[in-house]
C-alpha positions as CSV (number, residue, x, y, z in Angstrom):
1,X,-90.0,27.4,49.8
2,X,-88.2,29.6,47.6
3,X,-90.6,31.9,45.1
4,X,-90.4,32.7,41.6
5,X,-88.5,36.1,41.2
6,X,-89.2,38.5,38.0
7,X,-85.0,38.0,36.8
8,X,-85.7,34.2,36.4
9,X,-88.3,34.9,33.4
10,X,-87.8,34.8,29.9
11,X,-89.7,36.5,27.4
12,X,-92.4,35.0,25.9
13,X,-90.8,34.8,22.5
14,X,-87.4,33.4,23.5
15,X,-89.3,31.3,26.0
16,X,-91.3,30.0,22.8
17,X,-87.7,29.5,21.6
18,X,-86.5,27.2,23.8
19,X,-89.9,26.0,25.4
20,X,-89.4,22.4,24.0
21,X,-85.7,21.5,25.9
22,X,-87.6,23.4,29.3
23,X,-90.7,21.5,28.7
24,X,-88.7,18.1,28.7
25,X,-86.7,19.5,31.7
26,X,-89.9,20.1,33.9
27,X,-91.6,17.1,33.2
28,X,-89.0,15.4,34.2
29,X,-89.1,17.3,37.5
30,X,-92.8,17.0,37.8
31,X,-92.7,13.4,38.0
32,X,-91.7,12.4,41.1
33,X,-94.0,15.4,42.6
34,X,-97.5,13.6,41.2
35,X,-99.2,11.6,43.6
36,X,-101.8,9.4,42.6
37,X,-104.0,8.4,46.0
38,X,-106.6,6.2,44.6
39,X,-108.4,6.3,41.4
40,X,-109.6,9.9,41.3
41,X,-107.4,11.9,43.5
42,X,-103.9,13.7,42.3
43,X,-102.0,15.4,44.2
44,X,-99.3,18.0,42.3
45,X,-96.6,19.1,44.7
46,X,-95.2,22.4,43.4
47,X,-92.0,24.1,43.5
48,X,-90.5,27.1,42.3
49,X,-89.3,25.4,38.9
50,X,-92.6,23.9,38.2
51,X,-94.2,27.3,38.9
52,X,-91.7,29.1,36.8
53,X,-93.1,27.0,34.0
54,X,-96.6,27.6,34.7
55,X,-95.9,31.1,34.5
56,X,-93.9,30.7,31.2
57,X,-96.6,29.0,29.5
58,X,-99.2,31.7,30.4
59,X,-97.0,34.6,29.5
60,X,-97.2,32.7,26.1
61,X,-100.1,31.8,25.9
62,X,-101.5,35.6,26.3
63,X,-98.4,37.2,25.3
64,X,-97.7,39.2,28.6
65,X,-95.4,41.6,28.1
66,X,-96.5,44.2,30.8
67,X,-94.4,44.4,33.7
68,X,-98.1,44.9,35.4
69,X,-99.4,41.7,34.3
70,X,-96.4,39.7,34.6
71,X,-96.1,40.7,38.3
72,X,-99.6,39.6,38.8
73,X,-98.7,36.2,37.3
74,X,-95.7,35.9,39.5
75,X,-98.3,36.8,42.4
76,X,-100.8,34.0,41.5
77,X,-98.4,31.6,41.2
78,X,-95.9,32.0,43.9
79,X,-99.3,31.8,46.4
80,X,-99.4,28.3,45.3
81,X,-95.9,27.5,46.7
82,X,-95.9,26.8,50.4
83,X,-94.0,29.1,52.7
84,X,-90.8,28.0,54.9
85,X,-91.9,24.7,56.2
86,X,-94.5,24.1,53.7
87,X,-95.3,22.2,50.8
88,X,-97.7,23.6,48.4
89,X,-99.7,21.5,45.7
90,X,-102.5,21.4,43.4
91,X,-105.4,18.5,43.5
92,X,-106.8,16.8,40.6
93,X,-110.2,15.2,41.5
94,X,-110.5,13.3,38.3
95,X,-113.7,12.0,37.1
96,X,-114.5,11.5,33.4
97,X,-118.3,11.1,33.5
98,X,-119.6,14.5,33.6
99,X,-123.0,13.6,35.8
100,X,-120.9,11.7,38.1
101,X,-118.6,14.4,38.7
102,X,-120.9,16.9,39.4
103,X,-122.7,14.3,42.4
104,X,-119.3,13.6,43.5
105,X,-118.3,17.2,44.0
106,X,-121.5,17.7,45.4
107,X,-121.0,14.8,47.9
108,X,-117.7,15.5,49.0
109,X,-117.7,19.3,49.4
110,X,-116.1,18.9,52.8
111,X,-113.1,17.0,50.8
112,X,-110.8,19.8,51.3
113,X,-111.1,19.5,55.4
114,X,-110.3,15.6,55.2
115,X,-107.1,15.6,53.4
116,X,-104.0,15.6,55.1
117,X,-100.1,14.7,54.9
118,X,-98.6,11.7,57.1
119,X,-95.5,11.8,58.6
120,X,-92.9,9.0,60.0
121,X,-94.0,9.2,63.1
122,X,-97.7,8.6,62.5
123,X,-99.0,12.0,63.1
124,X,-101.1,13.8,60.5
125,X,-101.3,17.8,59.0
126,X,-104.2,18.6,57.6
127,X,-104.1,20.7,54.4
128,X,-105.1,24.5,54.6
129,X,-107.1,25.3,51.3
130,X,-108.5,27.8,49.2
131,X,-112.4,28.2,50.1
132,X,-113.2,30.3,47.2
133,X,-112.3,26.5,45.5
134,X,-115.9,25.8,46.5
135,X,-119.5,27.2,47.1
136,X,-122.2,26.3,49.3
137,X,-123.2,23.2,47.1
138,X,-119.9,21.5,45.4
139,X,-116.2,22.2,45.0
140,X,-114.1,22.6,42.0
141,X,-112.5,19.4,41.1
142,X,-109.1,21.7,41.0
143,X,-108.2,22.7,44.7
144,X,-104.8,24.5,46.0
145,X,-103.7,22.7,49.0
146,X,-100.5,23.9,51.7
147,X,-99.6,21.4,54.2
148,X,-97.2,22.4,57.6
149,X,-94.2,20.1,57.3
150,X,-92.0,22.0,59.3
151,X,-89.1,19.3,60.1
152,X,-91.0,16.4,60.0
153,X,-90.8,13.6,57.5
154,X,-94.0,13.1,54.8
155,X,-94.7,9.6,54.1
156,X,-98.3,9.9,52.4
157,X,-100.8,12.1,51.5
158,X,-104.5,11.5,51.6
159,X,-108.5,11.3,52.3
160,X,-109.8,10.2,55.7
161,X,-113.4,11.4,54.1
162,X,-116.1,9.0,55.2
163,X,-116.9,8.3,51.5
164,X,-113.4,8.5,49.8
165,X,-110.7,7.0,52.4
166,X,-107.4,6.5,50.3
167,X,-103.5,6.9,51.4
168,X,-100.4,7.0,48.9
169,X,-97.4,6.1,50.8
170,X,-94.2,8.4,48.9
171,X,-92.0,6.5,46.7
172,X,-88.4,6.9,47.7
173,X,-87.6,9.0,44.9
174,X,-91.1,10.8,46.0
175,X,-90.1,11.6,49.2
176,X,-86.5,12.9,47.9
177,X,-88.3,15.2,45.9
178,X,-90.3,16.6,48.4
179,X,-87.5,17.3,51.0
180,X,-85.4,18.5,48.3
181,X,-88.9,20.8,48.2
182,X,-88.7,21.9,51.5
183,X,-85.1,23.0,52.0
184,X,-85.1,24.8,48.5
């Protein structure tokens, strides 16, 4: 997958001037890449444009102008993207009740090991995940995932954790967006 390059980024002031227009374009781009599985899991599949938006938002919010700091943001956010033949995504575990969220993030500590992408041929690919997003007791409500796809056709994403068995079958629009991301 294509990574964001420094030359693509606007300075934070110019970005601020164009932010409304850019934000509308990105929200439209993100819509088919947002996949809800069950009531609490949301997979946000990323591509170079969505990551570029996140970098620009950080540069704007923090008034980042130094080249070393911009490069740090590029490196950090580009790491969310999959490499060639991979899809990268951010998983949000959305539980509003704070006490219930804490309880479930402890109970579901092994969730990242049970996340998968299912393909048209019925095979599944387990996610690779960032172990820093959990400790010995609980996992973070935000997980960074990658799925090796190669030349297979992804049709669903889900969890086979015994306490949280959910799967979302991709719509035609979602499949088209993810396939486009794999070929960019």
